N, C-alpha and C positions, 0 to 999 in steps of 0.2 A: 382572558384572551392572551395567548402569548404574543411575544414580538413579532415572530414569523407570520403568525396566522391573521396579523393585523393588516396584512397586504394581500393583493389578488394574486392567485395562482392561476395563471391560463396556460392553456397548451402554447407551446412556442412555434408550433406549425403544423401542419395536417398530421393525421394518424396518431397512433398511441404512444406516449412518452413515459417512460419508466424512471422512477427516482433511483439514482446511483448511490447504494448503499457502501460503497466499497473504498472510493477513492479519495474522498474527503471527509473530515471530522466535522467541518462546520462550514458555512456559506464561504465562497471564494471570492479573493479581491478582484477587482477590476482588471488590474495589470495582469495577474496570472491567467484569468478566463479568456483575454484577448490572444494569449499564446496557446493555451491548452486546445481551444476548440480547432484552430487551424492545424496546428500539428497532429493532433489525434486523428483527424479526418484523413490528412495525407498520408502519415505512416500507416495507420492500420488498413487504409483503404489500399496502399500498395502491397502490404502483408497479404491480405486476403486474394488479392489478384495473383500474387505468386503461388499461393497454394491452390489456385483453383476453386474458391468458396464461391457459392451463389449468392451469399451475403455481399453486397455492395459496399456497404460500410455501416458504421454506427453513426448516425447523425447526434451531436451534442449540442446542448443549450444549458444556458444558466437562467433559472428563474429565480428570482429575488436571492441570487447568489446560489442557490441550490442546484446540483448538477442532476439534469435529465437526459435520457439518451432514447434513441427512436431507430429500431433496426429498418434497414433500407435494403430489401431483397433486390438483386438485379432485375431489371426488366419490368418491377412492379410500380405502379403511380405511387406518389409520395403519401397518398391519403388511405392506401389499401389497409385494411385490417384483416384480410383472409386471403389464401391463396384462390387462384382461378380454377375453374373446372379443368379435370385432367386433359380434355381435347383441346382446351384453350393452351394450356401449359405445354402440351406436346408440340403444337403449331409455334408458339413462341421460342421453344428450345430450338427447333429447327431453323428459324428464321432469323433468329438473333445472333449475330456473329460473336458477340462477347461471351455469351452463355455457352455456345459451341466451343470456343478457345477454353472456356474454363472447365467445362466437362473434359476435355482433352488433356488439361494439365492436372486436373485432381486424379485421373486414371494412373499417373506416374507417382504421385507423391509418396505413398506409402511403400512402394517397391524401392525408390531411390532414397528412401529415409531423408527426405529433403532437409529436416531440422538439423541432421549431421553437418551438413554442408554450410548452414548458417550460424551454427555454434562455432565452427572452426572459424569463420569469418569474423564473429564477435571476439573471439579470444585473440586471434591474430591481428586484425585491423581495427576494428571499431573501438573496442575497449582502450587499446594502448593510445588511440588518436585522442580519445575523450580525456583521457588522464593527462595527457602532454598539454592540452589546451588548458586543462583546470589548473596545472601547475603553473603555466605562463600567466594566467590571470591572477593566481593566488600571490604571486610575487610582487604585484603592484599594491601599493597601500593607498587606497582611495582619499583616505583623510587628508593626504599631502598634496593633492592635485588642484589646481585651480578650476574655477568653475567650468570653462570651456573643456579641459582635459578630463574632468570628473564626467562630463555629460558623455564625452567620447568614450571612456572607459564603461560607463553604464550600458552604451549601446552595444560595446564587445560583449559585456555579460549576457546581455538579453538575447543577442544573437547566438551565444553559446548555449544559453538556456533553450531557444527554440530549436537548435539543431538536436540538443540532448532529448527534448522532448520528442521530436520527430523519429529520432533512432530508437527510443524506447519502444513506440507503437510499431515501428517498422519489424520489431522482432517478436511482436505479439504471437504469431502464430508458431514459430518454432518454440516459443517458451511455453505455450499452452495446448497446443494440439495433441502431443503425445499423452498428456495427464487426462484430457479429454477422451482420448481413445481408450485409455485404461479404465476411465470411469464407465462409458458406454458399454464396453464389453462386460466389465464385473457386474454392473448392474443387472445386465441381462442373464448372466451366469448364476449369481448368486443372490440377488436381492437386497445385498447388504446396503448399508447407508453409505452416502458419500464420505463421512468421516472416516468409517472403517476402511473404505477402499483406498483412502488416500494415506490412512496411517502408516503402511509400508515406506512411504516417501520420506519419513523422518531421517535426518542425518544427510540428505542428499543436497540440501541447501542450507550449509552450515554458517554462512556469513553475510546475513542480512543487512550488516551495516558497513561492510567492507573495511572495516577497522580491528577485526578481531586480533591479527597478529600484532599491531602496534599496542593494543590494550593488554595483550598477554606478556608483552615485553616489559611493559610499564609495570604490571602487577608482579612480575618476577623480581624487576629491580628494587621495589619497594619491599618486599619480603625479604630480599636478602640485605637490606640497609636497616639496621635497627633504630637509626636516628629518622630516616624516612617512614618507618612503621609506627614510630612515637608521633610523627606529625600528622600521619594520617588518621590517628585516632583522636586528635585533639577537636575539643569542642567549640574551637574557635569558627568564626564565620567561613563559609566554604571558600570566598574569595581570598581569604588570609591564608588558608590551608593551602591552597594551591600555589600561591606566590611562595609560601615556605618551601613547598616540594620543588618549584622551580629554581629555588636558590641553593638547593643541596648539589654538592659538586659530584660531578661523575654521571655514572649511568642513569640515575632517578631523573635529573634534570632534562638529559638528553631525550630520555624515552618519553616523558611528559611533553615535550616540545613537539616530539614525532607525532604522539597521539592527537594533540589539539591540532596539527597541522592536516592529518588525515580525517578526523571527524568533526573539527569544531564548526565549520559551516556548513552544517547539515540540518536542515529544518527538523524539529522534534515533536512536533504536534500536528502534522499535517504535510502537505506537499504543495506549498504555497508560500509566496514571497512575503505574505502576512503573517506567516507563523515564527515564532523565535528558533534561534539555531543553538546548538550545543553551546557555543562560545559565549552566548549571552546567559547562560544558565550554569553558574558556577555549582550550585548545588548538584544540578544533574551529572556535571563532571564527576564531582567528588563521589557521588552515589556509584557512577560507573565503575570507578577506580576501587573503591572499598568492595563492591559486589565481585569484582575481577580477582582481588586478592583473597577474598574468601572463597571463592570457587576453586581457585587455584589450589586450595588445600584440601578440595575433595575430588579427585581425580575420577573416583569410582562413578561419579554422576554421569560421565561419558559413557562409560561401559554399561551402566544401567539403561541409558537411552538406546545404546546400539541393541542391548538384549531386548528390549521392548520392540524395536523397530523389527527385529528377526522373527519374534513370536507373533507380531501381527501379519507378517509376509506369509508365514507358515500357516497360520489360521485362516488367513483368506484363500491362500492357496488350495487348503484342504477342502473349502466349500466349492470350487471350481470343478466342475465334472472332469473327470479323468482325460478324457480325449482333447479337453482344452487347456491341459496344464502346460503344455510347452509353449503354446500360445501366450499364455497369461505370463510365463518367465519372460518372453520376448517383450511383450507390453510393459511390464513394470521395469525392466531393464533400460527401456527407452525413456519412460517418464522420469526413472532416477537420474539419467544422464543429462536432460535438459532442465532439472527441476531448479538448478541455481539460477538460470537465466531469467527466471521470473523476478526474483529480488535483484540480481545484478543490474537488470534494466534500471532499476531505481537507484540502487547505492552507488553504481559507477556512473550513472548519466544524468538523470533530471534533478535527483535530490542535491548533490554537491553544486549543480548548476544553478538550482534555485538558491542555494544558500549564498553564493558568490554575488547574485544579482541583488539579494538582500543586503549583503554587506555593502554594496556601493550605495543603494537606497538609503540606509541608516547614516553612511557618511554624508550624503546631502541633506538627509532629514535633520542631522545635529546643528547643521549651518542655520537651516530654517528656523529651527528652534531657539538658537541663540539671537536670531533676528527677531524673534517674537511673531513669526508667520504662522507657526504651528504650534500645537501644545506639547507633542513628544517626537522625538526622531521616528518612532515606527509609525506614527500616523501618515507619513509620507506613503508608505506601502499600499494605504487605501485608495491613492490616486490612480487613474488610468495612465497609461505611459505618454500619451500627449499631455495630459494635464499635469504628469511629474515633470516633465521637461519644462513646460512653462512656469511651474512654480519655482524650479530652480534657477531659470534663466532670468525671469523677469518679476516673479511673485505674482503673476495673474493665475486665476484659476479657483478651485473651490478653497474657501477659507478654513481657517483652524476649526471653527465650529462644525462646519460640514464634515471635515475628514474625521474628527472626533466621534461624530454621529454614525459615521460608516463602521468605525472601529468598535463601538458599543454594540451595534446591530451584530456584527459578526460575532462578538463575544458572547451574545445572548440568545441568538437565534438558534434553535434546536432541529436537528434533522427529524426528530419524532414529530414535529409539529409540520412537515412538509407533507402533502398528499403523495401517497406512493404511486400514484398514476395520473396523468392528465391526458384528457382526449377520450375518444370513444374506447370500449373494452377492445383488448385484442382478439384476433382471430387465430385459427388454427395453423401451424406450420405447415410447409410443403411436405406431403407424405414422403418419407424415405424410399418407399417401394416405387415410387415413380421414377426415380432415378437408377443411373448405372450403379453397379456394386460399390466401386472405389467412390463415387462422389456420395453416395447414400452413407458410407463410412465417415468420409469427413464432416458431412453435415451433423451427424448424430454426434461426432466426438465434438465438434465446435458448440452444437448446442448443450451438450452436457456440462462443458466447461463454463459458458455463459451462465448457466443455471447456478453451478458451484459458486461463481463469483459474485452475481448480482441479485440471485433471489434471497428474500427475507420471509420467514414464515410469517403468518398472521398471529396476532397475540392470542396466548393459550393460557393466561393466566388462571390458576385455580387457587383461590385462597392466598396462601404465602408461597405458593410453587409456582416457578416461570419455566416456560418451555421454549426450545429454540432447536438449532441443530447440534447434534452431538458431533464435535469437531475433532476431539482427541479423546480416547477412552480411559476409564478409570474412574474410581469413586474416592472422593476425598471430602473431609470436614474439617473446617477452620472458620476463622473470623473473617467476615466480609468487610472490605475496604472499598467503600464507594469513592470513586476517584474522578472528578470532573475534568482533571489536565496536569498538566506537567508540574505545576506550583505546588501540587498537593502529594507529590512524589514522596516526601519525607515524612509522611505518616504510615507509608507501608512497612510493616515488620514483617520478619521471617516467618514464612508459613501462611500468611494471610491469602485469602481468595480475593483477586481482584474483580471488581463490579464496576463496569464503565460503560460508556456510550459506545466506543469503537477504540481499538488501539492503533497506534502508528510505529514507527520506528523507535521513537521516543521511550517506548515500553520496554524495549528490548534491555535497558539499562536495569530495570528492575525485576526481570523475569526470573533469575536465580534465586530470588527471595520468595516467589509465589508458591502457593501449593495447588492453586486451580484458577482459571479465568472464565469469566462470565460477563457477556456484552450484549447491549441492546441491539446492535445493527451487524452487518457482516454475514456472508456466506462460507461456504467450507473452504474457499481459497482466499478468505479474507486474511490480514496479517494476524489477527488473533488466532485463527483456526492453523495457521501454518506454524507459529512460533508455540503455540501449546503442544503440537506434535513434535517440534524440534526439541522442546524440553521435557518432553515425556510426562507432562501434566495433564489432568483432565479439561477440558475445554467445551463450553457450550456457547454457541454464538447465535445472533439473530433473536434474542428473546423478546424484542421490541420495549418491554417495560421494566427491566431488571432493574435499572438504578432507581425506578420509582417505587418498585415493590419490596425490595430487600433493603432494610435500614443498615447504615453503617454502623459497624460494631457486632452485628447479628451473628449467631453461630450458625452456619449454612452447610447443607450437604450438596455437594455437586455430583452428578453422574454422567460422566462425558458418553458414555455409551446410550443412555437413554434420551439424552439432550434435555436435562431439566437441573434445576437448582432450587432448593427447597429451604426456607427459614425452619432451623429445627428449635432455637431459642433466642 
């Protein structure tokens, strides 16, 4: 029995609850769960209302640290698992003021291209404001503050994290609706897979870590400086190599400082204050620099990705019936326009905010560790917000053993061991033909995007072949490297096939080295699927048991179109 299945998994409320296979790589800390649920409900609820969706919200809950969600349609009781009969729905739609308002709103969304207004607001107002707030917080060194000032600073970081989380989900609809619209139409027109339809979006979200310019500048500085290049190749410990590079006079040291300021305090193994950040992992930083220097000598890779994207778009367009091709062109253009917003909501909003909160928590954790109250600074991240404040101020609250046990559970509990669904089986959604045309189009698009993000296929392993979703086309053979987390990144060699539970932004560091990606979890809009398309390498996601079936070091064949990975030898 696994560490997760030793616990009881009960529905957190009425209705059907689905395991979220996308947002988190492992169970979530209490501190982060307290923020995520409230801000997700608030932000996504407002986004759905603005676009006139008949989905009132997604209810979220954490069961033993695992994330579950429950779709709550507008006007439906919480325990409903199916839509009402048509005559009941029509009476409800006529009598329910909010349903009438949303149907009227949805009638204007596609004509106005409402997502364009929101993208402008993001670019001109929201993102710059978040960046200003982050810079102000980052200028404070929490380790130098007294206890009262440190707690006040932690409060500021937490409020910034709350605001960033809210804004992330406030922009869910503009980030995702045009992609869902493209999916829904192309599935009807062509019958192509989700991965094939999304393949032409490659290149439209080029900056998932929001530090590409800083890293490119650092790579150029190192490549132009023989001394820096020599230091980069040194076999010394990563922290020693970075210290040496930071001491190189001129462009290299400046570029390294700017890169660390930009990327240093971002989680690299999830989206939680319990996950380590770039600055805590010198081996990860060094791998990123070495990978960037290597990539800078191969500019043809970008051209190859552009060619593959153009070929994918042309192939998909040819499959669309001729009368619909101009409509296809418009849908693809709108999806490409907003595609970057999906990643920027994380890289410019909650990821750096989470990292800054963690930085403050670690500063407090070091003091408690020195006082002998906890075993390791990072264990303080396992406390809830009220618990954390009490521990820092008075030392009261969960003891060192309890926090260590929470950390051990999160390190060892696996998503594969959590039930995929809690509660009664789900019913059928509201038939689109009961709705006005614009509302039906919006609900089909939203349904398509939710399915692409959250669905995980059932295990279909056949011998030594695993099956999942074909996320990025192409066929590749190479050595399987089964990776459980960031500390194992140093085992990855150029040309390897990454086999892992799920990827996060951490894996962007090693992506240029990979020949293909295979994951246990994730849908067609998971991180692994998106980056496989961005790097034009075959990708198969949602295989359920790839890490258990494929041995580390085996020679595997990955077919991104068929959605399978087979052990050859």
